[in-house]
ZATI-829423 format. One record per residue (C-alpha): residue number from 1; z, y negated, x. Coordinates in nm, 2 decimals. Layout:
   seq       pz       py       px
   NUM        Z        Y        X
...
END
This chain:
   seq       pz       py       px
     1    13.02    -0.54    12.57
     2    12.77    -0.46    12.27
     3    13.00    -0.28    12.04
     4    13.24    -0.50    11.86
     5    13.43    -0.22    11.72
     6    13.48    -0.06    12.06
     7    13.59    -0.41    12.22
     8    13.83    -0.48    11.92
     9    14.00    -0.13    12.00
    10    14.04    -0.24    12.36
    11    14.18    -0.58    12.26
    12    14.44    -0.43    12.02
    13    14.71    -0.37    12.27
    14    14.69    -0.68    12.49
    15    14.92    -0.99    12.44
    16    14.85    -1.18    12.14
    17    14.79    -1.49    12.35
    18    14.54    -1.32    12.56
    19    14.37    -1.18    12.25
    20    14.36    -1.55    12.11
    21    14.16    -1.65    12.41
    22    13.90    -1.39    12.35
    23    13.88    -1.48    11.97
    24    13.82    -1.83    12.09
    25    13.54    -1.72    12.31
    26    13.38    -1.55    12.00
    27    13.44    -1.83    11.76
    28    13.27    -2.09    11.98
    29    12.97    -1.86    12.05
    30    12.66    -1.84    11.81
    31    12.84    -2.04    11.56
    32    12.92    -2.33    11.78
    33    12.62    -2.56    11.68
    34    12.67    -2.53    11.31
    35    13.04    -2.54    11.26
    36    13.36    -2.65    11.43
    37    13.62    -2.38    11.53
    38    13.96    -2.39    11.35
    39    14.22    -2.25    11.60
    40    14.55    -2.20    11.40
    41    14.68    -1.98    11.67
    42    14.81    -2.27    11.87
    43    15.18    -2.36    11.82
    44    15.18    -2.74    11.94
    45    15.16    -2.98    11.66
    46    14.87    -3.24    11.60
    47    15.13    -3.52    11.56
    48    15.33    -3.72    11.82
    49    15.64    -3.92    11.79
    50    15.49    -4.25    11.87
    51    15.77    -4.50    11.86
    52    15.99    -4.34    12.13
    53    15.70    -4.32    12.34
    54    15.63    -4.69    12.31
    55    16.00    -4.74    12.40
    56    15.95    -4.51    12.70
    57    15.64    -4.71    12.83
    58    15.83    -5.04    12.77
    59    16.10    -4.93    12.98
    60    15.85    -4.83    13.25
    61    15.73    -5.20    13.25
    62    16.09    -5.34    13.29
    63    16.14    -5.09    13.56
    64    15.84    -5.19    13.78
    65    15.96    -5.54    13.74
    66    16.30    -5.44    13.87
    67    16.13    -5.27    14.16
    68    15.93    -5.57    14.25
    69    16.22    -5.79    14.22
    70    16.38    -5.61    14.52
    71    16.06    -5.59    14.73
    72    15.72    -5.72    14.63
    73    15.43    -5.67    14.88
    74    15.12    -5.63    14.67
    75    15.08    -5.27    14.59
    76    15.42    -5.19    14.75
    77    15.75    -5.24    14.58
    78    16.13    -5.15    14.65
    79    16.39    -4.91    14.49
    80    16.56    -5.10    14.20
    81    16.92    -5.24    14.24
    82    17.17    -5.17    13.97
    83    17.37    -5.49    14.03
    84    17.33    -5.72    13.72
    85    17.05    -5.49    13.58
    86    17.18    -5.50    13.22
    87    17.19    -5.88    13.21
    88    16.84    -5.88    13.35
    89    16.72    -5.63    13.09
    90    16.84    -5.83    12.79
    91    16.66    -6.13    12.93
    92    16.35    -5.94    12.97
    93    16.38    -5.83    12.58
    94    16.40    -6.18    12.49
    95    16.09    -6.28    12.70
    96    15.89    -5.99    12.56
    97    16.00    -5.95    12.20
    98    15.65    -5.88    12.08
    99    15.58    -5.61    12.32
   100    15.54    -5.25    12.17
   101    15.85    -5.04    12.19
   102    16.06    -5.33    12.33
   103    16.30    -5.36    12.00
   104    16.35    -4.98    11.99
   105    16.42    -4.97    12.37
   106    16.71    -5.23    12.31
   107    16.84    -5.01    12.05
   108    16.84    -4.73    12.27
   109    17.00    -4.92    12.53
   110    17.28    -5.04    12.30
   111    17.34    -4.70    12.18
   112    17.45    -4.59    12.56
   113    17.67    -4.91    12.60
   114    17.82    -4.95    12.26
   115    17.83    -4.59    12.10
   116    17.89    -4.41    12.42
   117    18.07    -4.66    12.61
   118    17.86    -4.63    12.92
   119    17.91    -4.91    13.20
   120    17.62    -5.11    13.13
   121    17.47    -5.16    13.46
   122    17.53    -4.78    13.54
   123    17.32    -4.68    13.23
   124    17.04    -4.92    13.29
   125    17.01    -4.82    13.66
   126    17.01    -4.44    13.55
   127    16.73    -4.52    13.31
   128    16.54    -4.74    13.54
   129    16.56    -4.54    13.86
   130    16.49    -4.22    13.65
   131    16.18    -4.34    13.51
   132    16.07    -4.50    13.84
   133    16.12    -4.14    13.98
   134    16.21    -4.25    14.33
   135    16.51    -4.00    14.37
   136    16.60    -3.64    14.35
   137    16.76    -3.56    14.03
   138    17.14    -3.63    14.09
   139    17.32    -3.40    13.97
   140    17.05    -3.16    13.99
   141    17.12    -2.98    13.66
   142    17.09    -3.31    13.47
   143    17.14    -3.68    13.49
   144    17.50    -3.76    13.40
   145    17.45    -4.00    13.10
   146    17.11    -3.85    12.99
   147    17.31    -3.51    12.96
   148    17.56    -3.68    12.72
   149    17.30    -3.84    12.50
   150    17.09    -3.51    12.48
   151    17.43    -3.34    12.39
   152    17.45    -3.57    12.09
   153    17.11    -3.48    11.97
   154    17.18    -3.09    12.01
   155    17.49    -3.12    11.85
   156    17.33    -3.31    11.55
   157    17.02    -3.08    11.51
   158    17.15    -2.74    11.64
   159    17.51    -2.76    11.54
   160    17.49    -2.98    11.21
   161    17.73    -3.22    11.39
   162    17.99    -2.97    11.39
   163    18.21    -3.04    11.70
   164    18.45    -2.76    11.66
   165    18.25    -2.55    11.89
   166    18.36    -2.78    12.19
   167    18.13    -2.91    12.48
   168    17.83    -2.77    12.63
   169    17.69    -2.80    12.97
   170    17.32    -2.87    12.97
   171    17.05    -2.78    13.21
   172    16.73    -2.97    13.16
   173    16.41    -2.75    13.23
   174    16.06    -2.75    13.20
   175    16.04    -2.65    12.84
   176    16.18    -2.32    12.66
   177    15.93    -2.11    12.87
   178    16.10    -2.21    13.19
   179    16.42    -2.16    13.01
   180    16.34    -1.79    12.94
   181    16.24    -1.74    13.30
   182    16.56    -1.89    13.44
   183    16.78    -1.71    13.20
   184    16.64    -1.35    13.26
   185    16.64    -1.42    13.65
   186    17.00    -1.53    13.67
   187    17.13    -1.26    13.45
   188    16.95    -1.02    13.66
   189    17.05    -1.17    14.00
   190    17.43    -1.18    13.88
   191    17.44    -0.81    13.77
   192    17.50    -0.92    13.40
   193    17.16    -0.74    13.32
   194    17.08    -0.49    13.57
   195    16.76    -0.29    13.58
   196    16.76    -0.07    13.29
   197    17.01    -0.23    13.07
   198    16.99    -0.20    12.69
   199    16.91    -0.52    12.52
   200    16.85    -0.61    12.15
   201    16.56    -0.81    12.02
   202    16.56    -0.96    11.68
   203    16.20    -0.91    11.59
   204    15.94    -1.03    11.51
   205    15.99    -1.26    11.83
   206    15.79    -1.47    12.07
   207    15.61    -1.20    12.26
   208    15.75    -1.30    12.60
   209    16.10    -1.19    12.50
   210    15.92    -0.84    12.46
   211    15.69    -0.84    12.77
   212    15.96    -1.00    13.04
   213    16.20    -0.69    12.97
   214    15.92    -0.44    13.03
   215    15.83    -0.58    13.37
   216    15.91    -0.32    13.63
   217    16.18    -0.51    13.79
   218    16.38    -0.52    13.47
   219    16.26    -0.20    13.28
   220    16.51    -0.29    13.00
   221    16.56    -0.05    12.71
   222    16.49    -0.24    12.40
   223    16.67    -0.20    12.06
   224    16.47    -0.36    11.80
   225    16.67    -0.53    11.52
   226    16.40    -0.56    11.25
   227    16.36    -0.82    10.98
   228    16.28    -0.56    10.73
   229    16.43    -0.71    10.41
   230    16.19    -0.70    10.11
   231    16.26    -0.88     9.79
   232    16.24    -0.74     9.43
   233    15.88    -0.84     9.41
   234    15.78    -0.64     9.73
   235    15.74    -0.97     9.96
   236    15.91    -1.00    10.29
   237    16.20    -1.23    10.30
   238    16.21    -1.21    10.70
   239    16.58    -1.15    10.69
   240    16.78    -0.87    10.85
   241    16.93    -0.58    10.66
   242    17.30    -0.50    10.73
   243    17.20    -0.17    10.87
   244    16.97    -0.32    11.12
   245    17.24    -0.57    11.23
   246    17.48    -0.29    11.26
   247    17.29    -0.16    11.56
   248    17.47    -0.44    11.75
   249    17.79    -0.26    11.73
   250    17.68    -0.04    12.02
   251    17.86    -0.17    12.32
   252    17.61    -0.03    12.55
   253    17.39    -0.33    12.41
   254    17.46    -0.61    12.67
   255    17.25    -0.89    12.55
   256    17.09    -1.01    12.21
   257    16.78    -1.23    12.23
   258    16.66    -1.41    11.91
   259    16.43    -1.69    11.82
   260    16.59    -1.88    11.51
   261    16.40    -1.98    11.32
   262    16.20    -1.67    11.37
   263    15.84    -1.67    11.54
   264    15.60    -1.60    11.37
   265    15.77    -1.60    11.01
   266    15.95    -1.93    11.09
   267    16.26    -1.85    10.89
   268    16.61    -1.90    10.98
   269    16.91    -1.65    10.97
   270    17.07    -1.66    10.63
   271    17.43    -1.74    10.61
   272    17.51    -1.37    10.55
   273    17.35    -1.25    10.86
   274    17.54    -1.49    11.07
   275    17.86    -1.39    10.93
   276    17.77    -1.03    11.00
   277    17.69    -1.09    11.34
   278    18.00    -1.30    11.40
   279    18.20    -1.00    11.26
   280    18.05    -0.77    11.50
   281    18.09    -0.98    11.80
   282    18.46    -1.02    11.71
   283    18.54    -0.67    11.61
   284    18.29    -0.43    11.79
   285    18.11    -0.60    12.07
   286    18.32    -0.90    12.21
   287    18.11    -0.92    12.53
   288    17.78    -0.93    12.38
   289    17.55    -1.20    12.54
   290    17.34    -1.38    12.31
   291    17.05    -1.60    12.38
   292    16.92    -1.78    12.10
   293    16.59    -1.97    12.11
   294    16.62    -2.25    11.85
   295    16.29    -2.44    11.90
   296    16.20    -2.48    11.53
   297    16.56    -2.55    11.41
   298    16.48    -2.90    11.36
   299    16.24    -2.81    11.06
   300    16.52    -2.64    10.86
   301    16.76    -2.84    10.64
   302    17.12    -2.79    10.75
   303    17.03    -2.55    11.06
   304    17.30    -2.40    11.24
   305    17.25    -2.23    11.57
   306    17.46    -1.94    11.68
   307    17.57    -2.15    11.97
   308    17.79    -2.33    11.73
   309    17.92    -2.02    11.54
   310    17.96    -1.81    11.83
   311    17.97    -2.07    12.12
   312    18.16    -1.84    12.36
   313    17.88    -1.58    12.36
   314    17.58    -1.78    12.31
   315    17.31    -1.95    12.53
   316    17.11    -2.22    12.33
   317    16.75    -2.28    12.42
   318    16.58    -2.58    12.28
   319    16.24    -2.73    12.35
   320    16.13    -3.10    12.24
   321    15.78    -2.99    12.22
   322    15.72    -2.90    11.85
   323    15.93    -3.18    11.69
   324    15.83    -3.45    11.90
   325    15.48    -3.34    11.98
   326    15.54    -3.32    12.36
   327    15.41    -2.98    12.47
   328    15.24    -3.15    12.77
   329    15.57    -3.32    12.88
   330    15.76    -2.99    12.93
   331    16.08    -3.08    12.78
   332    16.36    -2.82    12.73
   333    16.72    -2.75    12.76
   334    16.95    -2.45    12.82
   335    17.30    -2.52    12.68
   336    17.62    -2.30    12.77
   337    17.95    -2.38    12.64
   338    18.20    -2.49    12.89
   339    18.40    -2.15    12.82
   340    18.16    -1.87    12.82
   341    18.14    -1.49    12.82
   342    17.88    -1.54    13.11
   343    18.13    -1.67    13.33
   344    18.41    -1.44    13.23
   345    18.16    -1.13    13.29
   346    18.08    -1.25    13.65
   347    18.46    -1.28    13.72
   348    18.51    -0.91    13.61
   349    18.24    -0.77    13.82
   350    18.33    -0.51    14.09
   351    18.46    -0.66    14.41
   352    18.16    -0.53    14.59
   353    17.92    -0.72    14.37
   354    18.12    -1.04    14.37
   355    18.11    -1.02    14.75
   356    17.74    -0.99    14.75
   357    17.71    -1.29    14.51
   358    17.96    -1.49    14.70
   359    17.73    -1.46    15.01
   360    17.41    -1.56    14.78
   361    17.58    -1.89    14.68
   362    17.78    -1.95    15.00
   363    17.55    -2.25    15.11
   364    17.64    -2.43    14.78
   365    18.02    -2.44    14.77
   366    18.33    -2.33    14.96
   367    18.45    -2.15    14.64
   368    18.12    -1.95    14.52
   369    18.34    -1.74    14.31
   370    18.43    -2.03    14.09
   371    18.04    -2.13    14.05
   372    17.96    -2.15    13.69
   373    17.67    -1.93    13.54
   374    17.48    -2.25    13.44
   375    17.49    -2.38    13.81
   376    17.39    -2.04    13.93
   377    17.09    -2.07    13.73
   378    17.01    -2.40    13.87
   379    17.03    -2.26    14.21
   380    16.84    -1.96    14.13
   381    16.57    -2.18    14.01
   382    16.49    -2.28    14.36
   383    16.58    -1.96    14.53
   384    16.92    -2.11    14.62
   385    16.81    -2.23    14.95
   386    16.63    -2.54    14.78
   387    16.91    -2.60    14.53
   388    16.92    -2.97    14.68
   389    16.58    -3.03    14.51
   390    16.64    -2.85    14.19
   391    16.62    -3.01    13.85
   392    16.37    -3.14    13.60
   393    16.20    -3.47    13.73
   394    16.40    -3.78    13.63
   395    16.10    -3.93    13.43
   396    16.10    -3.63    13.20
   397    16.48    -3.66    13.17
   398    16.45    -4.01    13.07
   399    16.18    -3.93    12.83
   400    16.41    -3.67    12.69
   401    16.70    -3.91    12.66
   402    16.49    -4.16    12.46
   403    16.37    -3.89    12.23
   404    16.73    -3.78    12.17
   405    16.86    -4.15    12.09
   406    16.57    -4.20    11.87
   407    16.67    -3.93    11.66
   408    17.03    -4.03    11.66
   409    16.94    -4.37    11.55
   410    16.73    -4.23    11.26
   411    17.03    -4.20    11.03
   412    16.81    -4.13    10.72
   413    16.61    -3.87    10.90
   414    16.27    -4.04    10.80
   415    16.09    -3.90    11.09
   416    16.22    -3.55    11.02
   417    16.11    -3.59    10.67
   418    15.76    -3.68    10.77
   419    15.71    -3.38    10.98
   420    15.86    -3.14    10.71
   421    15.64    -3.30    10.45
   422    15.34    -3.22    10.66
   423    15.42    -2.87    10.71
   424    15.51    -2.79    10.34
   425    15.19    -2.98    10.24
   426    14.97    -2.76    10.46
   427    15.14    -2.44    10.35
   428    15.07    -2.49     9.98
   429    14.70    -2.57    10.08
   430    14.67    -2.23    10.27
   431    14.81    -2.04     9.99
   432    14.58    -2.23     9.73
   433    14.28    -2.13     9.96
   434    14.42    -1.77     9.96
   435    14.44    -1.78     9.59
   436    14.82    -1.65     9.63
   437    15.13    -1.78     9.50
   438    15.36    -1.91     9.78
   439    15.72    -1.81     9.72
   440    15.97    -2.04     9.86
   441    16.20    -1.88    10.12
   442    16.54    -2.02    10.19
   443    16.58    -2.14    10.55
   444    16.20    -2.15    10.60
   445    16.08    -2.39    10.86
   446    15.72    -2.37    10.75
   447    15.59    -2.41    11.10
   448    15.43    -2.07    11.10
   449    15.37    -1.84    10.83
   450    15.33    -1.48    10.87
   451    15.08    -1.31    10.63
   452    15.13    -0.94    10.59
   453    14.77    -0.80    10.48
   454    14.90    -0.46    10.40
   455    15.15    -0.58    10.14
   456    14.87    -0.84    10.01
   457    14.63    -0.55     9.95
   458    14.88    -0.35     9.77
   459    14.99    -0.62     9.54
   460    14.65    -0.81     9.48
   461    14.37    -0.54     9.54
   462    14.28    -0.21     9.36
   463    14.45     0.10     9.44
   464    14.26     0.30     9.74
   465    14.13    -0.01     9.90
   466    14.42    -0.03    10.14
   467    14.38     0.34    10.25
   468    14.00     0.27    10.30
   469    14.09    -0.03    10.52
   470    14.34     0.14    10.74
   471    14.14     0.46    10.77
   472    13.82     0.27    10.89
   473    13.94    -0.04    11.07
   474    14.22    -0.18    11.30
   475    14.41    -0.49    11.22
   476    14.23    -0.67    11.52
   477    13.90    -0.61    11.33
   478    13.98    -0.86    11.06
   479    14.06    -1.13    11.33
   480    13.75    -1.04    11.50
   481    13.53    -1.09    11.20
   482    13.72    -1.39    11.10
   483    13.62    -1.55    11.45
   484    13.28    -1.43    11.44
   485    13.19    -1.51    11.08
   486    13.39    -1.85    11.02
   487    13.49    -1.96    11.37
   488    13.86    -1.94    11.26
   489    14.12    -1.82    11.51
   490    14.44    -1.67    11.40
   491    14.69    -1.45    11.59
   492    14.79    -1.08    11.54
   493    15.13    -1.03    11.42
   494    15.17    -0.70    11.59
   495    15.24    -0.84    11.94
   496    15.54    -1.03    11.79
   497    15.67    -0.69    11.67
   498    15.59    -0.80    11.32
   499    15.42    -0.56    11.09
   500    15.11    -0.40    11.24
   501    14.87    -0.57    10.96
   502    15.02    -0.91    10.98
   503    14.87    -1.21    11.12
   504    15.02    -1.56    11.22
   505    14.90    -1.89    11.11
   506    15.04    -2.21    11.26
   507    15.06    -2.48    11.01
   508    15.12    -2.75    11.26
   509    14.80    -2.81    11.48
   510    14.51    -2.88    11.24
   511    14.42    -3.14    10.98
   512    14.55    -3.05    10.61
   513    14.20    -2.97    10.47
   514    14.14    -2.70    10.74
   515    14.42    -2.48    10.59
   516    14.24    -2.46    10.26
   517    13.92    -2.36    10.43
   518    14.14    -2.11    10.65
   519    14.29    -1.95    10.32
   520    13.94    -1.95    10.15
   521    13.76    -1.78    10.46
   522    14.05    -1.51    10.52
   523    14.02    -1.42    10.16
   524    13.65    -1.39    10.18
   525    13.67    -1.15    10.49
   526    13.88    -0.93    10.29
   527    13.66    -0.96    10.00
   528    13.38    -0.85    10.23
   529    13.57    -0.53    10.32
   530    13.64    -0.48     9.94
   531    13.25    -0.48     9.87
   532    13.20    -0.23    10.16
   533    13.46     0.00    10.00
   534    13.32    -0.03     9.65
   535    12.97     0.07     9.79
END
């Protein structure tokens, strides 16, 4: 298309992720030979947790020796045998002390034996057979000991080590995106969220939480709970006024979906908002189903998910992708308290609906009425008939266990501090480039930042300029010009249900100096518009 303005108008309403791909095409076009593209639209970090990966690969080497011990015929080996495996492991450690990752691997194995009191050969066999990947996941929902160590990690990072909320059942899944799909599907299949149901979204929010409910099979009625709070200086705090949270008192709202810390602002719920939601659930809407996506919670000091404060009502979703730099591994969890509203609501369904559901899950158990919601989710993930092959691949689960124990062993949170320092440093550089003050927000994860250009123009440009900009341009035009002129790709906030003139910048995925450049170039683009207005 030859007319950029016409094309930008067409792009305005598509998913921000599809728009990002269009901007990448533009940013890598005619400028490609003279400058590198800076894509600050991506959410994956440019760091990795190296030490637990070394331990993972060290485990793999031991696992192969265990397989060859059973049967060694050139390229072919046997299935590992658990008898005496722990003793052979410690001997292997002694013989390979200098191997990368072997020391941490020993600590990880020791954690299972001494801290968790696992039977030593059973624990080693789960690790070895899991990383070899020669058996279907058993149980299909999650390997037994792996679930327990991942539970430790989630308790530490999502619940602040507060164990008063009880125990959670965990389903290991292919990242938080798979978790979203499975949760929506099983809520629908089990008549907990039938077509046309009223659900609430705490916005801004990750766009699929907006787009999945709008699919024809769902057609849910969305109630937006807006982070509309503004401080005394006119800046967003990205928190929720009490009157917005009061919308949840409506008992017709069956479910609440939130990303905490939020996406894009990357700010966790403040204590007062959590207390308000607790009060509403207890006194006004006791059957409210809450799905809390807590992917960036590890970047907030003292983070507490709603899964600890409202355990009966809340499904907790977590992905290892951002904290450990493993977007390619697809490691995520769904956690549901052993005592949950989801199971209770299924028990309270009309008899005709329960009869249909009992038939749906009859191949799994003689008592399908008693099947937990989380186990229905596992079955639904494979259309029930293939439940026997359900579950995340066992090598992925073992990597998840190793990451979890690595974090548990890090008593001083040295790794956490390194990741947080990276994000804070880049945030400072971005706002220095913008020549704007960066106000510290309590509960800020700093993983993304959301820049509201409308507020920026009100506070930092001459009166009348904002009216000119809004009259003559669309928000996407700024992203379009930034990509074309500077080969910089940012994301529109509007698709996240953020303010119309806002843009999202990921602080995780580029080198530090890139953020100074992004800040300078974005300011220059606005200055160009300012010059047009003055002419």
